[in-house]
C-alpha positions in Angstrom: 44.3 14.8 28.3 47.1 15.8 30.7 47.5 12.2 31.9 47.9 11.0 28.2 50.5 13.7 27.5 52.4 12.7 30.7 52.3 9.0 29.8 53.6 9.6 26.3 56.4 12.0 27.5 57.4 9.5 30.2 57.7 6.8 27.5 59.7 9.2 25.3 62.1 10.0 28.2 62.6 6.3 28.8 63.5 5.9 25.2 66.0 8.8 25.5 67.4 7.3 28.7 68.1 4.0 26.9 69.7 5.7 23.9 71.6 8.5 25.6 75.0 7.4 24.2 73.6 7.5 20.6 72.1 11.0 20.8 74.1 13.9 19.4 74.5 17.0 21.5 72.1 18.7 19.2 68.7 17.7 20.7 66.6 19.8 18.3 63.8 17.6 17.1 64.5 14.8 19.6 61.4 15.6 21.6 58.5 14.6 19.5 55.6 14.9 21.9 54.2 18.4 22.5 51.1 19.7 24.1 50.4 21.4 20.8 49.5 18.0 19.4 46.6 17.7 21.8 43.1 19.2 21.2 40.2 19.3 23.6 36.8 20.7 24.4 35.8 22.0 27.8 32.3 23.2 28.7 33.2 26.7 30.2 36.1 29.2 30.4 37.1 28.0 33.9 37.5 24.4 32.8 39.4 25.6 29.7 41.8 27.6 32.0 42.3 24.6 34.3 43.0 22.3 31.3 45.5 24.6 29.7 47.3 25.3 33.0 47.5 21.6 33.8 49.1 21.0 30.3 51.6 23.8 30.8 52.5 22.4 34.3 52.9 18.9 32.9 55.0 20.1 30.0 57.3 22.0 32.4 57.7 18.9 34.7 58.5 16.6 31.8 61.0 19.0 30.2 62.8 19.1 33.6 62.8 15.3 33.6 64.2 15.3 30.0 67.0 17.6 31.2 67.9 15.1 33.9 67.9 12.3 31.4 70.2 14.0 28.8 72.3 15.9 31.5 72.0 19.3 29.9 69.7 22.4 30.0 67.1 22.8 27.3 65.8 26.0 25.8 62.3 25.9 27.1 60.0 28.8 27.9 56.9 27.9 29.9 53.6 28.9 28.3 55.4 29.0 24.9 53.6 25.9 23.6 50.0 26.4 22.6 47.4 24.3 24.3 44.5 23.8 21.9 41.5 23.8 24.3 38.2 25.0 22.9 35.3 26.3 25.0 31.9 24.9 24.1 29.4 22.0 24.4 31.1 19.0 22.9 27.8 17.6 21.7 26.7 20.8 20.0 30.1 21.7 18.4 31.4 20.4 15.0 34.5 18.6 16.1 36.2 19.4 12.8 36.0 23.0 13.8 38.3 22.1 16.7 40.7 20.0 14.6 40.4 18.7 11.1 40.1 15.0 11.1 43.0 14.6 8.7 45.2 15.8 11.5 43.8 13.3 14.0 45.2 9.9 15.0 43.3 9.2 18.2 40.2 10.4 20.1 40.3 9.8 23.9 38.5 11.0 26.9 36.2 10.4 29.9 33.0 12.3 29.0 30.5 13.2 31.7 28.9 10.4 33.7 25.2 11.2 33.7 22.6 8.4 33.6 19.6 8.9 31.4 17.2 9.3 34.4 19.5 12.0 35.9 20.0 14.2 32.8 18.9 17.8 32.8 16.5 19.1 30.2 19.4 20.5 28.3 21.4 17.3 28.4 18.4 15.3 27.1 18.1 17.8 24.2 21.8 17.3 23.5 21.4 13.6 23.2 18.3 13.9 21.0 20.2 16.3 18.7 23.1 13.9 18.3 21.5 10.4 18.2 19.6 10.9 14.9 19.1 8.7 11.9 19.9 9.5 8.3 16.7 11.6 8.1 17.7 13.7 11.1 15.1 12.1 13.4 16.2 10.9 16.9 16.4 7.2 17.3 13.4 5.9 19.4 15.8 4.7 22.1 17.7 8.0 22.3 15.8 9.2 25.3 16.9 6.1 27.4 20.7 6.2 27.0 23.4 7.7 29.2 24.8 11.1 28.4 28.2 9.6 27.5 26.7 7.9 24.5 26.6 11.2 22.6 30.4 11.2 22.5 30.4 7.6 21.0 28.1 8.7 18.3 30.1 11.9 17.5 33.3 10.0 17.4 31.9 7.2 15.2 30.6 9.9 12.8 34.0 11.7 12.7 36.0 8.6 12.1 34.3 7.7 8.9 36.8 7.2 6.0 39.8 7.6 8.3 42.2 5.4 10.3 41.3 7.3 13.5 40.7 5.2 16.6 38.8 6.2 19.7 38.8 5.1 23.4 36.5 6.4 26.1 36.1 5.8 29.9 32.4 5.4 30.4 29.7 4.4 32.8 29.3 0.6 32.6 25.6 0.9 32.0 26.1 1.5 28.3 27.4 -2.1 28.0 24.6 -3.7 30.1 20.9 -4.4 29.8 18.5 -2.5 27.6 21.0 0.4 26.9 23.2 -1.8 24.8 20.9 -2.0 21.8 20.0 1.7 22.1 23.6 2.9 22.3 25.5 0.5 20.0 23.1 -0.7 17.3 23.2 2.6 15.4 27.0 2.7 15.7 27.4 -0.8 14.2 24.6 -0.5 11.6 25.3 3.0 10.4 29.0 3.6 10.9 30.4 0.0 10.8 32.4 0.3 13.9 34.0 -2.6 15.8 35.4 -2.8 19.3 39.2 -3.1 19.3 39.8 -3.6 23.0 37.9 -3.2 26.3 38.3 -3.1 30.0 35.4 -4.6 31.8 33.7 -3.0 34.9 36.0 -1.5 37.5 35.3 1.0 40.3 36.6 4.5 39.9 36.9 6.2 43.2 36.6 10.0 43.3 39.5 12.0 44.9 36.9 14.4 46.4 36.6 14.6 50.2 33.2 12.9 49.9 34.0 9.7 48.1 32.0 8.9 45.0 32.2 5.4 43.5 31.5 5.1 39.8 31.5 1.8 38.0 33.2 2.3 34.7 34.4 0.5 31.5 36.9 1.5 28.9 36.0 0.9 25.3 38.3 1.3 22.3 36.6 1.3 18.9 36.9 2.3 15.3 35.6 1.6 11.8 39.0 1.0 10.2 40.4 -2.5 9.8 42.5 -3.6 12.7 44.9 -6.6 12.6 46.0 -6.2 16.2 44.8 -8.8 18.7 41.5 -7.9 20.4 41.9 -7.9 24.1 39.4 -7.8 27.0 41.0 -6.6 30.2 39.8 -7.3 33.7 42.0 -5.5 36.2 45.6 -6.6 35.5 44.7 -9.6 33.4 43.5 -9.8 29.8 42.1 -12.4 27.4 42.5 -12.4 23.6 39.1 -12.6 21.8 38.0 -13.4 18.3 35.4 -10.7 18.6 34.4 -8.2 21.3 30.7 -7.5 21.3 28.9 -4.5 22.9 28.4 -6.5 26.1 32.3 -6.7 26.2 32.2 -10.4 25.8 34.1 -12.7 23.4 30.9 -13.5 21.5 29.0 -12.7 18.3 27.6 -9.2 17.9 24.0 -9.3 19.1 21.7 -6.7 20.4 19.3 -8.0 23.0 16.3 -5.7 22.7 13.6 -5.2 25.2 10.5 -7.3 24.4 7.2 -7.6 26.3 6.7 -11.4 25.7 9.1 -14.3 25.8 10.9 -15.2 22.7 10.4 -18.9 23.5 7.2 -20.8 24.5 7.4 -20.4 28.3 5.1 -18.8 30.9 4.9 -15.0 31.2 6.9 -13.3 33.8 5.2 -10.5 35.8 5.6 -8.5 39.0 3.9 -9.6 42.2 0.8 -8.1 43.9 0.8 -4.4 45.0 -0.9 -4.1 48.4 -1.9 -0.4 48.0 -3.5 -0.8 51.4 -1.7 1.7 53.7 -0.3 -1.3 55.5 -3.6 -2.3 57.0 -3.9 -5.7 55.3 -0.3 -6.6 56.3 0.5 -8.3 59.6 4.1 -7.7 60.8 6.1 -10.2 62.7 5.7 -8.5 66.0 1.9 -8.3 65.5 1.3 -11.9 64.4 1.0 -13.9 67.7 -1.2 -11.3 69.4 -3.5 -11.0 66.3 -4.0 -14.7 66.0 -4.7 -15.0 69.7 -7.4 -12.4 69.5 -8.8 -13.4 66.1 -8.2 -17.1 65.7 -10.9 -17.4 63.0 -8.7 -15.3 60.7 -6.0 -18.0 60.4 -7.4 -19.6 57.2 -7.2 -16.2 55.6 -3.6 -15.4 56.5 -0.7 -16.2 54.1 3.0 -15.5 54.1 3.9 -12.3 52.3 7.2 -12.0 50.5 8.9 -9.0 48.8 12.6 -8.8 48.1 13.8 -8.4 51.7 11.4 -11.1 53.0 12.4 -13.5 50.3 16.2 -13.1 50.5 16.6 -12.5 54.2 13.7 -14.8 55.4 12.0 -11.9 57.2 8.6 -13.0 58.6 5.6 -11.1 57.3 2.0 -12.1 56.6 -1.1 -10.6 55.0 -4.8 -11.0 55.1 -5.8 -12.7 51.9 -9.5 -12.2 51.8 -10.3 -13.0 48.1 -13.6 -14.7 48.0 -14.6 -14.2 51.6 -18.3 -13.9 52.3 -19.6 -10.8 54.0 -21.0 -13.0 56.8 -17.6 -14.5 57.5 -15.9 -11.1 57.4 -18.4 -9.7 60.0 -17.6 -12.5 62.4 -14.0 -11.2 62.7 -14.1 -7.7 64.2 -10.3 -7.2 64.1 -10.2 -8.1 60.5 -13.1 -5.9 59.7 -11.4 -3.1 61.5 -8.3 -3.5 59.2 -10.5 -3.6 56.1 -12.3 -0.4 57.2 -8.9 1.3 57.7 -7.8 0.1 54.2 -10.9 1.5 52.7 -10.4 4.9 54.4 -6.8 5.0 53.2 -7.7 4.4 49.6 -10.6 6.9 49.7 -8.2 9.6 50.8 -5.5 8.7 48.2 -4.3 11.5 45.8 -4.6 9.4 42.6 -7.9 8.3 41.1 -6.7 4.7 40.5 -6.1 4.1 44.1 -9.3 5.8 45.2 -11.1 3.4 42.9 -9.7 0.5 44.9 -11.7 1.6 47.9 -14.6 -0.3 46.2 -12.9 -3.6 47.1 -11.0 -2.9 50.4 -10.6 -6.6 51.2 -8.1 -7.1 48.3 -4.7 -6.1 47.1 -4.6 -4.1 43.9 -3.6 -7.4 42.1 -5.0 -10.7 43.3 -2.7 -13.3 41.7 -2.3 -16.4 43.8 -1.2 -19.3 41.5 -0.8 -22.9 42.8 2.9 -22.7 42.1 5.2 -19.9 40.9 8.9 -19.0 40.5 10.1 -15.8 42.3 13.2 -13.8 41.2 14.6 -10.9 43.2 14.9 -7.8 41.0 18.4 -7.0 42.5 21.0 -9.4 43.7 24.6 -9.1 44.9 27.3 -9.7 42.2 29.2 -11.7 44.9 26.7 -14.6 44.5 27.4 -17.3 41.9 23.7 -18.0 41.8 20.9 -15.5 42.1 18.6 -17.0 44.7 15.5 -18.0 42.8 12.5 -19.5 44.6 9.8 -22.0 43.8 6.8 -21.3 46.0 3.1 -22.3 46.3 -0.3 -20.7 46.9 0.3 -20.4 50.6 2.7 -17.5 49.9 1.7 -14.1 48.3 4.4 -12.2 46.4 4.4 -8.4 46.4 5.4 -6.1 43.6 9.0 -6.0 45.0 9.8 -9.3 43.4 9.3 -10.7 39.9 7.2 -13.8 39.5 6.3 -16.5 36.9 2.8 -17.7 37.8 2.1 -21.4 37.1 5.7 -22.1 36.4 6.7 -25.8 36.7 9.6 -27.3 38.6 11.7 -27.7 35.4 11.3 -23.9 34.7 12.8 -23.3 38.1 15.6 -25.8 37.3 16.6 -24.1 34.1 16.4 -20.6 35.5 18.6 -21.4 38.6 21.2 -23.1 36.4 24.7 -21.8 35.5 23.5 -21.5 31.9 20.8 -18.9 32.8 23.1 -17.2 35.3 25.7 -16.8 32.5 23.1 -15.2 30.3 21.8 -13.0 33.1 25.3 -11.7 33.9 25.9 -10.9 30.3 22.8 -9.0 29.4 21.2 -7.7 32.7 21.5 -4.2 33.9 23.4 -3.3 37.0 22.6 -1.3 40.1 26.2 -0.1 40.9 27.7 -3.5 40.3 24.8 -5.7 41.6 22.7 -7.7 39.1 19.4 -6.1 38.1 17.1 -8.7 36.7 14.4 -7.6 34.2 11.7 -9.6 32.5 11.9 -7.6 29.3 15.6 -8.0 28.6 16.8 -11.0 30.6 13.9 -13.4 30.8 11.9 -12.6 27.6 15.1 -13.0 25.4 16.5 -16.1 27.1 16.9 -19.0 24.6 15.4 -22.0 26.2 16.5 -25.6 25.3 14.2 -28.0 23.4 13.8 -30.8 26.0 13.0 -34.4 25.6 10.8 -36.0 28.2 13.8 -37.6 29.8 15.7 -34.4 30.0 12.8 -32.6 31.5 12.4 -35.3 34.1 16.1 -35.1 35.0 16.0 -31.3 35.4 12.9 -31.7 37.6 14.8 -34.2 39.7 17.8 -31.9 40.1 15.7 -28.8 40.8 13.9 -30.7 43.6 17.2 -31.6 45.0 18.1 -27.9 45.3 14.9 -27.2 47.2 15.6 -30.3 49.4 19.1 -29.1 50.2 17.8 -25.7 51.2 15.2 -27.3 53.5 18.0 -29.0 55.5 18.8 -25.5 56.9 15.4 -24.1 58.1 17.2 -21.5 60.3 19.0 -20.0 57.3 18.0 -17.3 54.9 18.8 -17.4 51.2 21.3 -14.7 51.9 23.0 -17.2 54.2 22.7 -20.2 51.9 24.0 -18.3 48.8 27.0 -16.7 50.5 29.9 -18.1 48.5 31.9 -18.8 51.6 29.1 -20.2 53.8 27.1 -22.2 51.1 26.5 -25.7 52.4 28.2 -28.5 50.5 24.8 -30.3 50.0 23.4 -27.2 48.3 26.5 -26.6 46.2 26.5 -30.2 45.0 22.8 -30.0 44.2 23.4 -26.9 42.0 26.3 -28.6 40.3 24.2 -31.6 39.4 21.4 -29.3 38.2 24.0 -27.3 36.1 25.1 -30.5 34.5 21.6 -31.6 33.6 20.7 -28.2 32.1 24.0 -28.1 30.1 23.4 -31.5 28.7 19.9 -30.5 27.7 21.5 -27.6 25.6 24.0 -30.0 24.1 26.9 -28.3 25.8 30.0 -30.3 26.7 30.1 -30.2 30.5 33.9 -30.7 30.7 34.9 -27.9 28.3 32.2 -25.3 28.2 33.2 -22.1 29.9 30.9 -19.2 30.8 32.2 -17.2 27.9 31.6 -20.0 25.4 28.2 -20.7 26.9 27.2 -17.1 26.4 28.6 -17.1 22.9 26.4 -20.1 22.0 23.3 -18.5 23.7 23.9 -15.4 21.6 23.9 -17.5 18.5 20.7 -19.2 19.6 19.2 -15.8 20.3 20.2 -14.5 16.8 18.6 -17.5 15.2 15.4 -17.1 17.2 15.1 -13.4 16.2 15.7 -14.2 12.6 12.9 -16.8 12.6 10.3 -14.4 14.0 
């Protein structure tokens, strides 16, 4: 609030500076901006006192600046102006008890940044009391949205039938992933709001001695008609948009809901295998050579093991994969039997019943999925990468639950998923961990609109997908983190990706020369809307 007052008064002083020669010596009424025009809500008396004091100090500073502009003393008594700050819980108060809406022009603020998983019991109750339908019942998604969402709902409710406009600084998670539908769909459907302008994700650094980095967005919205250009800001640049949707994209309004099965006819995505073994069925890199030397008969039962770190950073790790082993064969390998016994003991002493039940089959992981081929996707990947590193692996590798997999996926599935088309969709609808991409099957994969391929298009994508794998194989000493570093990426790999991108874009019917990421996402959103309407 104080910063807004200062900004307006500085603008007012600049106008006065430019028009000094035209201003009469009677300055009564010249100053139009007063702290009395600002209303606010703070949670306790200390915060109220701080806010009022900050406004009074700001007013005093700006009056002094005005005196310097007009070269005369002004009759100003500090603390004379009234600062309208109300003490209370903003989500429990009737905002019209603070200021009638017919006196309002704008609502602005930066409400508390509290993720839904970090909310206190009281904060959860606040949200459930605000995000209610016409019958007064909480929306089913109200328990999984950030605390800041409550201010959006209250503002949208208050603005009905007025020309008031609102802008909030918010955590960026309300414009990403599963939260988008939960936060924004009620605001669009019930209150008819639209987004007037937006600033996409930026990092807000705390001024505290212990630095806190919060990733924020700014969203301006209202239900009233607005003829002004719609602008999407990114740092110091902006683009004009036909429409700004809740993902802060120039694209149609769409709400990508969480769904447990793919919207298209493609293989199911799932998590990998949970060992639940106390580490006893896993062979670490520093154990491998000695173990094989002492137990060479175990070699046919050893497979590479990959979780997120192993997959991205090429860390060596193996596991005993004893599915289907005969008791006689197991007893011929004392070191293996020793590890199985330790796994059994670990499970028998586990605190939860489900894990204790696994002691009945101590030779196996909790899940025992080992398909001939599968696609593997890291759950989290750096935003600095143009392509999220996706793998196409075979039955000689076991995936853990720290990666997402698509069992029995074919090469063309890998090609489409590693393309710039799917990457654009992922960047638009995925959640974020800080600013890194957080891939999810229920939002990103299950809602992705796949192309309808001809046999020729499918064969072409298989060819370009294999070329990506071949280009990676040229650098056996490199991890995927090395290969997908934007600076270090080998030219052969970049070219292979570009050719794959072209093949996938052509399969969608996109013009390779003119399609931008924004226009690609806009078309994918339209495809998604059509698919949901058909279901």
